[in-house]
KEKE-3310 file (N, C-alpha, C; in steps of 0.2 Angstrom, whole numbers, plus 5000, padded with zeros to 4 digits):
npx = (4890:4891:4900:4912:4914:4917:4929:4937:4938:4945:4957:4962:4963:4973:4984:4986:4988:4999:5009:5009:5013:5026:5032:5030:5037:5045:5049:5062:5069:5085:5102:5117:5128:5138:5145:5147:5153:5147:5148:5135:5125:5114:5107:5095:5077:5076:5080:5071:5070:5081:5088:5087:5097:5103:5105:5115:5116:5105:5109:5120:5126:5130:5135:5143:5136:5132:5130:5121:5123:5112:5105:5089:5075:5061:5043:5025:5010:5012:5023:5020:5019:5031:5043:5052:5061:5074:5080:5090:5094:5097:5101:5101:5110:5106:5106:5091:5088:5080:5070:5057:5053:5048:5059:5070:5083:5100:5111:5119:5133:5134:5125:5130:5142:5136:5130:5142:5147:5138:5140:5141:5142:5135:5137:5139:5128:5122:5108:5097:5086:5080:5075:5067:5062:5054:5056:5062:5069:5076:5077:5076:5086:5083:5083:5078:5079:5089:5084:5086:5095:5095:5101:5095:5089:5086:5081:5067:5060:5047:5039:5031:5023:5021:5021:5015:5003:4997:4998:4988:4977:4976:4974:4962:4954:4956:4950:4937:4933:4935:4925:4914:4914:4912:4899:4892:4895:4889:4875:4872:4876:4878:4867:4855:4858:4857:4844:4837:4841:4835:4821:4820:4822:4811:4801:4804:4802:4788:4783:4787:4779:4766:4766:4767:4755:4746:4749:4746:4732:4728:4731:4722:4710:4711:4710:4698:4690:4693:4687:4674:4671:4662:4660:4664)
npy = (5071:5058:5057:5062:5051:5041:5046:5047:5033:5028:5035:5030:5016:5018:5022:5012:5001:5006:5006:4992:4987:4992:4986:4972:4956:4954:4945:4943:4937:4936:4940:4941:4955:4963:4968:4980:4993:5008:5025:5033:5048:5053:5064:5070:5071:5059:5049:5040:5030:5022:5009:5007:5000:5000:5009:5018:5021:5029:5042:5045:5055:5050:5034:5018:5008:4993:4987:4978:4974:4970:4961:4960:4950:4955:4957:4954:4959:4961:4953:4940:4935:4931:4940:4940:4950:4960:4970:4983:4982:4988:4983:4987:4982:4980:4978:4975:4974:4975:4984:4992:4988:4972:4961:4956:4955:4951:4947:4953:4953:4939:4938:4947:4940:4928:4934:4938:4926:4922:4930:4933:4931:4937:4927:4915:4913:4914:4911:4918:4919:4934:4940:4953:4970:4985:5000:5005:5020:5031:5045:5050:5042:5029:5012:4995:4984:4970:4954:4940:4928:4916:4902:4897:4886:4891:4906:4905:4901:4896:4906:4906:4917:4913:4918:4931:4927:4919:4930:4939:4931:4929:4943:4946:4938:4943:4956:4952:4946:4957:4965:4958:4957:4971:4973:4965:4971:4984:4981:4976:4986:5000:5002:5001:5012:5022:5020:5023:5036:5042:5039:5048:5060:5060:5061:5073:5082:5079:5084:5097:5101:5098:5108:5119:5119:5120:5134:5140:5137:5144:5157:5158:5158:5171:5179:5176:5181:5195:5197:5196:5206:5220:5235:5252)
npz = (4987:4985:4975:4982:4991:4982:4976:4987:4991:4979:4980:4992:4988:4978:4985:4995:4985:4979:4989:4993:4980:4980:4992:4992:4988:4972:4957:4945:4930:4927:4920:4927:4925:4931:4946:4959:4970:4977:4983:4991:4992:5005:5009:5006:5001:4994:5002:5007:4999:5002:5012:5030:5039:5052:5067:5066:5052:5050:5054:5045:5031:5020:5012:5008:4996:4989:4972:4960:4943:4930:4916:4911:4908:4899:4904:4904:4911:4925:4927:4925:4912:4901:4890:4874:4873:4881:4895:4903:4921:4937:4953:4970:4984:5000:5017:5026:5040:5055:5051:5041:5024:5031:5029:5035:5032:5032:5026:5016:5011:5008:4998:4988:4985:4979:4968:4962:4958:4948:4937:4920:4902:4886:4877:4884:4893:4911:4919:4931:4945:4952:4967:4974:4981:4979:4968:4952:4947:4937:4937:4951:4956:4961:4967:4965:4979:4981:4987:4986:4977:4964:4954:4938:4925:4913:4903:4902:4913:4924:4936:4951:4961:4976:4989:4988:4983:4994:5003:4998:4999:5013:5016:5010:5017:5030:5028:5025:5037:5047:5041:5044:5058:5060:5055:5063:5076:5073:5071:5084:5093:5087:5078:5087:5096:5086:5082:5095:5097:5085:5089:5100:5094:5086:5095:5102:5091:5089:5101:5101:5089:5095:5105:5097:5090:5101:5105:5093:5093:5104:5101:5091:5098:5104:5093:5088:5099:5098:5085:5088:5097:5101:5092:5097)
capx = (4893:4893:4907:4917:4915:4920:4936:4941:4940:4950:4963:4964:4965:4979:4989:4987:4990:5006:5012:5010:5018:5033:5035:5029:5043:5044:5054:5064:5074:5091:5108:5121:5133:5143:5144:5151:5151:5148:5146:5129:5123:5108:5105:5089:5071:5076:5083:5066:5071:5086:5087:5090:5098:5105:5104:5120:5114:5100:5112:5125:5123:5132:5138:5144:5131:5133:5125:5121:5120:5110:5101:5083:5069:5055:5037:5019:5005:5015:5028:5017:5020:5038:5044:5058:5066:5077:5082:5095:5091:5102:5098:5105:5110:5107:5102:5085:5088:5073:5065:5052:5049:5051:5062:5075:5089:5106:5116:5121:5139:5133:5121:5135:5146:5132:5129:5148:5148:5134:5142:5142:5142:5129:5139:5139:5124:5120:5102:5095:5079:5082:5070:5068:5056:5055:5055:5068:5068:5082:5077:5078:5091:5080:5085:5075:5083:5089:5083:5089:5096:5096:5102:5090:5091:5086:5077:5060:5058:5040:5039:5024:5024:5017:5020:5010:4996:4995:4997:4982:4972:4975:4972:4955:4950:4956:4945:4930:4932:4934:4919:4908:4914:4909:4892:4889:4895:4884:4869:4871:4878:4877:4860:4851:4859:4854:4836:4835:4842:4829:4815:4820:4821:4804:4797:4805:4798:4781:4782:4787:4773:4760:4766:4766:4748:4743:4750:4742:4725:4727:4731:4716:4704:4711:4708:4690:4687:4694:4682:4667:4671:4658:4664:4661)
capy = (5067:5051:5058:5062:5045:5037:5049:5045:5026:5027:5037:5025:5011:5019:5023:5005:4997:5008:5003:4985:4985:4993:4982:4965:4953:4953:4940:4944:4932:4941:4938:4946:4957:4965:4970:4985:4997:5015:5029:5037:5053:5052:5070:5073:5067:5052:5044:5036:5024:5018:5005:5009:4993:5000:5016:5023:5023:5034:5048:5046:5058:5046:5028:5014:5004:4988:4986:4972:4976:4964:4961:4957:4948:4959:4953:4957:4957:4961:4948:4933:4933:4933:4942:4938:4955:4961:4977:4984:4983:4988:4982:4989:4976:4983:4974:4979:4974:4974:4989:4991:4982:4967:4956:4954:4954:4953:4943:4957:4951:4933:4939:4950:4934:4924:4937:4938:4919:4921:4935:4929:4935:4935:4921:4910:4916:4911:4915:4917:4923:4939:4942:4960:4974:4992:5003:5008:5027:5035:5053:5051:5037:5024:5006:4990:4981:4963:4950:4934:4926:4908:4901:4893:4882:4895:4912:4904:4897:4899:4909:4907:4921:4910:4922:4936:4923:4918:4936:4942:4927:4931:4950:4946:4934:4948:4961:4950:4945:4963:4968:4954:4960:4978:4973:4963:4977:4989:4978:4975:4992:5006:5003:5002:5019:5027:5020:5027:5043:5044:5040:5054:5066:5061:5063:5080:5085:5079:5088:5104:5102:5099:5115:5124:5118:5124:5141:5142:5137:5149:5164:5158:5160:5178:5182:5175:5186:5202:5198:5196:5212:5226:5241:5257)
capz = (4993:4983:4971:4987:4993:4977:4975:4993:4990:4974:4983:4997:4984:4974:4990:4997:4980:4977:4995:4992:4975:4982:4997:4991:4984:4965:4954:4939:4927:4925:4919:4930:4921:4935:4953:4961:4976:4976:4989:4989:4996:5008:5013:5003:5002:4991:5007:5009:4994:5004:5018:5036:5042:5059:5070:5063:5045:5051:5055:5040:5025:5014:5014:5003:4994:4984:4967:4955:4936:4926:4910:4914:4903:4900:4905:4903:4916:4932:4928:4924:4905:4899:4883:4871:4874:4888:4897:4909:4927:4942:4960:4976:4989:5006:5023:5029:5047:5058:5049:5036:5024:5036:5026:5040:5028:5036:5022:5010:5009:5005:4992:4983:4983:4975:4962:4958:4955:4943:4932:4914:4896:4882:4873:4888:4899:4916:4921:4938:4947:4957:4971:4976:4982:4977:4961:4948:4944:4935:4939:4958:4958:4966:4964:4969:4984:4980:4993:4986:4970:4963:4947:4935:4919:4907:4904:4901:4919:4926:4943:4954:4967:4981:4995:4986:4982:5001:5006:4996:5002:5020:5016:5009:5023:5035:5027:5026:5044:5050:5039:5047:5065:5060:5054:5069:5081:5071:5072:5091:5097:5084:5076:5093:5098:5081:5083:5101:5095:5081:5092:5104:5090:5084:5101:5103:5086:5090:5107:5098:5085:5099:5108:5092:5089:5107:5104:5087:5095:5109:5097:5087:5102:5105:5086:5088:5104:5095:5080:5091:5102:5098:5090:5100)
cpx = (4895:4899:4912:4919:4919:4928:4940:4943:4945:4956:4966:4967:4972:4985:4991:4990:4998:5011:5014:5014:5025:5036:5034:5035:5041:5050:5056:5069:5079:5097:5113:5127:5139:5141:5149:5149:5152:5145:5140:5127:5116:5105:5099:5083:5071:5079:5077:5066:5077:5085:5090:5092:5100:5104:5109:5119:5109:5103:5117:5122:5125:5135:5139:5138:5133:5128:5126:5118:5118:5106:5094:5078:5063:5049:5031:5015:5008:5020:5026:5018:5026:5038:5050:5063:5069:5078:5087:5091:5097:5098:5103:5105:5112:5103:5096:5085:5081:5068:5061:5055:5052:5053:5067:5081:5095:5112:5118:5128:5138:5130:5126:5140:5142:5131:5136:5149:5144:5135:5144:5141:5136:5131:5138:5135:5123:5114:5100:5089:5081:5075:5071:5061:5059:5054:5062:5066:5074:5082:5078:5083:5088:5081:5081:5080:5083:5088:5087:5090:5098:5097:5096:5092:5091:5082:5069:5057:5051:5041:5032:5025:5019:5016:5015:5003:4993:4994:4990:4976:4970:4972:4964:4951:4950:4950:4938:4928:4931:4927:4913:4908:4911:4902:4889:4889:4890:4877:4867:4872:4876:4870:4855:4851:4856:4847:4834:4835:4836:4823:4815:4819:4814:4800:4798:4801:4791:4779:4782:4781:4767:4760:4765:4758:4744:4743:4746:4734:4723:4727:4725:4710:4705:4709:4700:4687:4687:4689:4675:4666:4667:4662:4660:4659)
cpy = (5060:5051:5058:5056:5041:5040:5047:5038:5025:5030:5032:5019:5012:5019:5016:5001:4999:5005:4996:4983:4987:4988:4974:4962:4952:4948:4942:4939:4937:4937:4943:4948:4960:4967:4975:4989:5004:5019:5033:5042:5052:5058:5074:5069:5060:5047:5039:5029:5020:5015:5009:5003:4994:5008:5021:5025:5029:5041:5050:5050:5055:5039:5024:5009:4999:4987:4980:4974:4969:4966:4957:4955:4952:4955:4958:4955:4956:4955:4941:4931:4935:4935:4940:4944:4956:4969:4977:4985:4983:4988:4985:4983:4979:4978:4979:4979:4972:4980:4987:4992:4976:4961:4953:4951:4956:4950:4947:4954:4944:4934:4942:4944:4930:4927:4937:4931:4918:4926:4931:4934:4933:4929:4915:4912:4911:4915:4913:4921:4928:4941:4949:4964:4981:4994:5005:5015:5030:5042:5054:5046:5032:5017:5001:4986:4973:4959:4944:4933:4919:4907:4896:4890:4887:4901:4911:4900:4901:4900:4910:4911:4918:4914:4928:4933:4922:4925:4939:4938:4929:4938:4950:4943:4939:4953:4959:4948:4952:4966:4964:4956:4967:4978:4970:4968:4982:4987:4978:4982:4999:5007:5004:5009:5024:5027:5024:5034:5046:5044:5046:5060:5066:5063:5070:5084:5085:5083:5095:5106:5103:5106:5120:5125:5122:5131:5144:5143:5143:5156:5164:5160:5168:5182:5182:5180:5193:5203:5199:5202:5217:5232:5247:5263)
cpz = (4990:4979:4976:4989:4988:4976:4981:4993:4985:4976:4988:4993:4981:4979:4993:4992:4978:4983:4994:4986:4976:4987:4996:4987:4976:4962:4947:4936:4924:4923:4922:4926:4925:4942:4955:4967:4975:4982:4987:4994:4999:5012:5010:5004:4999:4996:5009:5004:4996:5011:5024:5040:5050:5061:5067:5056:5045:5051:5049:5034:5019:5016:5008:5002:4988:4979:4963:4948:4933:4920:4911:4908:4905:4901:4904:4910:4923:4933:4926:4917:4902:4892:4881:4872:4881:4889:4902:4915:4932:4949:4965:4980:4996:5011:5025:5036:5050:5056:5043:5029:5028:5032:5030:5036:5031:5032:5016:5007:5005:4998:4986:4981:4978:4968:4958:4955:4949:4937:4925:4908:4891:4878:4877:4894:4905:4919:4928:4939:4953:4961:4974:4978:4980:4970:4958:4945:4943:4937:4946:4960:4963:4963:4968:4973:4983:4987:4992:4978:4969:4956:4945:4928:4913:4908:4904:4907:4921:4934:4945:4960:4973:4987:4994:4986:4989:5005:5005:4998:5009:5020:5015:5014:5029:5034:5028:5033:5048:5048:5043:5054:5065:5060:5060:5075:5079:5073:5080:5095:5093:5082:5081:5095:5093:5081:5089:5100:5090:5084:5097:5100:5087:5089:5102:5097:5087:5096:5105:5094:5089:5102:5104:5091:5095:5106:5098:5089:5100:5106:5093:5091:5103:5098:5086:5093:5101:5089:5083:5095:5098:5097:5093:5095)
residu = (UNK:UNK:UNK:UNK:UNK:UNK:UNK:UNK:UNK:UNK:UNK:UNK:UNK:UNK:UNK:UNK:UNK:UNK:UNK:UNK:UNK:UNK:UNK:UNK:UNK:UNK:UNK:UNK:UNK:UNK:UNK:UNK:UNK:UNK:UNK:UNK:UNK:UNK:UNK:UNK:UNK:UNK:UNK:UNK:UNK:UNK:UNK:UNK:UNK:UNK:UNK:UNK:UNK:UNK:UNK:UNK:UNK:UNK:UNK:UNK:UNK:UNK:UNK:UNK:UNK:UNK:UNK:UNK:UNK:UNK:UNK:UNK:UNK:UNK:UNK:UNK:UNK:UNK:UNK:UNK:UNK:UNK:UNK:UNK:UNK:UNK:UNK:UNK:UNK:UNK:UNK:UNK:UNK:UNK:UNK:UNK:UNK:UNK:UNK:UNK:UNK:UNK:UNK:UNK:UNK:UNK:UNK:UNK:UNK:UNK:UNK:UNK:UNK:UNK:UNK:UNK:UNK:UNK:UNK:UNK:UNK:UNK:UNK:UNK:UNK:UNK:UNK:UNK:UNK:UNK:UNK:UNK:UNK:UNK:UNK:UNK:UNK:UNK:UNK:UNK:UNK:UNK:UNK:UNK:UNK:UNK:UNK:UNK:UNK:UNK:UNK:UNK:UNK:UNK:UNK:UNK:UNK:UNK:UNK:UNK:UNK:UNK:UNK:UNK:UNK:UNK:UNK:UNK:UNK:UNK:UNK:UNK:UNK:UNK:UNK:UNK:UNK:UNK:UNK:UNK:UNK:UNK:UNK:UNK:UNK:UNK:UNK:UNK:UNK:UNK:UNK:UNK:UNK:UNK:UNK:UNK:UNK:UNK:UNK:UNK:UNK:UNK:UNK:UNK:UNK:UNK:UNK:UNK:UNK:UNK:UNK:UNK:UNK:UNK:UNK:UNK:UNK:UNK:UNK:UNK:UNK:UNK:UNK:UNK:UNK:UNK:UNK:UNK:UNK:UNK:UNK:UNK)
# end
């Protein structure tokens, strides 16, 4: 039973961790190489990796999606430690509208224009910080969705994810608050009910044991009478 609880908790942790890693904002130091627009098919299960900014897009089997091609600085430790090497990264640029995740993004055209203005070459690079959510997976054609872009002085800029820091502080405070409320509710309501139920069970067991003892003593008197009866 203990192993089942551990496995269940690990699975819950992995699911919630993956969900938060996908939905929370991430920041990359990039150099924009190109922007383009391409029609994408949305008629299979990979549709979950594309945004649904309006009611019409939920019924379309394909639509035009804008993309931003970049060269990204590699990092260690979930983006906290920069590396000297780079890699290619392609972002999609879609409105999220009022849907999940709740970024309320409606400025796709403006963001595409800002990305166009930051296009540069390796000889004369323009570096920028790309804020995005989501994952990049070449096998299922999944692209992270760009949320915002801003120019920076160079590739070694320090990025502090303030939103994520405050989010996890709030999440831990909420968990501790709910845990305290549950413990108080359990002490006031659940534990007394369990204690009362336990007392009732003990009383029933004691009553059954007493009745069983009476029956045993009654049968014992009959056995004694049969032993003392004279043999004809």
